C-alpha positions, 0 to 999 in steps of 0.5 A: 491452506484450504483446498477441499480437493485434497481432503479424503472427506471434507465433511470431517473438517469444521471452519474452526480450523480443524485440520488433517494431513493431506494424503502423502503430504504431511501438510495440514489443510483447513475447511475454512468457509469463504466467509471465515477466509474473508475474515482471516484475510481481512483482519490484517488490514483492520490491524493496520488500520488502527495503527497507522495513525499512532504509529506515524506519530511515534515514527516521529518521536522514535525516529525512522530507524527504530520504528522500521526495525521493530516492524520488521522484527515483529512482522517476521516473527509473527510470519513464522508463527502463522502456521502454528496459529492456524493449527490452534483455531480461527480465533488465534490466527485472527489475532495473530493476523490483526497483531501482525497488521499493527506491527506492519504499521510500524515499518510502513509509517518509518518510510515518510520519516527517511524522505524528509531527511534523505530526498532532495526535493527535486528527487522526492518523486523518484525516491518515493516511487522506488520505494513504493515499486519495492512493495510491489516487487516484493508482492510480485516475487511472493506471488511467483515463488509461493506456488514453487514453495507450496508445491516443493515443500508445503504452504508452511514453509512459505511462512517460514522462508519469508519470515526468515528473509525478513529477520535477515533484513531486520539485521541488515537494517541495523548495519545499512539504514540510519535516520539522517545522512549526518549520522550514516558512517558509510556514504561519501562526504560529497554525497552527504554534503549534497543531500544535507544542502538541498534540504530546508533547515529545521529550526527544531524537530517536532515536539510532542504537540500536534495542530490536530484543529488546523489539520483537521480544517486544512482543505489542501490535506483533505484533498491528499487524503481524498487522492490516496483514498482514490488511488488505493480503491482502483489500485487494490481493486484491479490488482486483488480483483483482477483474476476473478474479474476476468474469470467472471466478466470475460470467462478467461481461466486464470489458473493456468494463466499466471502472466495474465494474472500478474500484469497489474503488478508488472504495469505498476512497477513500470508506470510508477517509476516512468510517472515519478521520473517525468515529474522530477523532470518537470520540477528540475527543468522548472517546466511547471511549478511544484503545484501544477505538477502535482495537479497535472499528474492528478488530471493525467492519471484520473481523467482518461482512467475514468473514461476508460472504466466507463468504456469497459463493459461496452467492448470485447473482452480482449479490448476490455482487458487492454483497457484495464491494463491501461486504466491501471497504467494511467492510475500509477501515474499519480501513485507518488503525488499523496506522499510528495504532497505531504512533504510539500505542505507539512514536512514537519509532520510528514510521518503522522500525516502518512500514517493518516494517509495510509489509514485512508488508503486501508479503509478503501480496501476494506470497503471495496472488499465489502461492496465488491462482494455485495455487488457481485454476489447479486449478479457477477456481470451487472455487478462488475458494471456497476463497479466500474461506473462506481469507480470512474465517478470515485476518480472524477470526484477526487480529481475535481477535489484535488484541483480546486483545494490541492496545494504545494506550499508549506501551510501555516499550521506546519511552520515552525512556531512558539505558540502552544498547539493542540495536544495529541 
């Protein structure tokens, strides 16, 4: 969308979204400044940030199936509209991206509702890991395919094609996806009985009230939110900034090395599956208790990861690349801990609390872009060193907090009761 080398005279384009066709290509190219590009890209996260908590609550009321369908339908339509919004100017595309983020919150917030009804306790880590890897695989696929689509058809077709795929999946969701095993018409009787018998009996579904005051004062819940913040701080910083990092600090030219730039996504896919399977193995064999499994993976992921980050500025660039990949491997070992731990301590309010956790994750990504931009803008080399030390400190603080306050049993405020609770 922004390619000044393809413009006959870049000075003819304003940052307000004016465009002309590229010579021979028939595709509009916009002269947006780097600041304008940053605002457009971050506007999506502001939309998700303001929507995760209310959408998490609504998902618990409407049901996961309806929330997912609404999210898929609207985000797919808005994806198709991106080229038209860009042609109308920067304010229009920012508004479209914010709205896109809001409805993306519907889709993301619906997923935890499924695990409460579909995931047997001894398989939750793996199922949550597979779900997380689905998002990573989608990003990786788009990263690879978009280059070919843009080169062959032009960048607008990236949005048209993937928006159409989203609409197709939205239609499939009505046929294949149901809120719980009891209402699903296609699964076998043995599978249905196995899932239902493995889940705890719910006296009644959650009502329209939430124990907000008790949640706000729950240290185990705060420990989960801090871990979610820490995980996405490290994950987003490495996956989003990795190409820039190895170019500015290690002097690699990544424009012709897509494999190197995609390594974080590939590593994440493999590590999350391995870590989630190992966690379920430890639980099924009763080697460790649920709370010890959660804390084991937090220490296993954060302590070596922090040590590796501190070492990066003092080794050669090739060893530093290896260390970066290893640190990302360790970080992904506890990727499913926040989601599963919420099911441990408050299954009744799972969708709402996962919405809050997603808000913490999005907040970390917003802060990252601001902090990284400031530090690297001052001094690229020393700025990256500061980022590594800061990230290591965040990991260590998060690990200590979870070791002190992390729990894996249902909290008193999340149990079924008949007394009145604070209204939401």
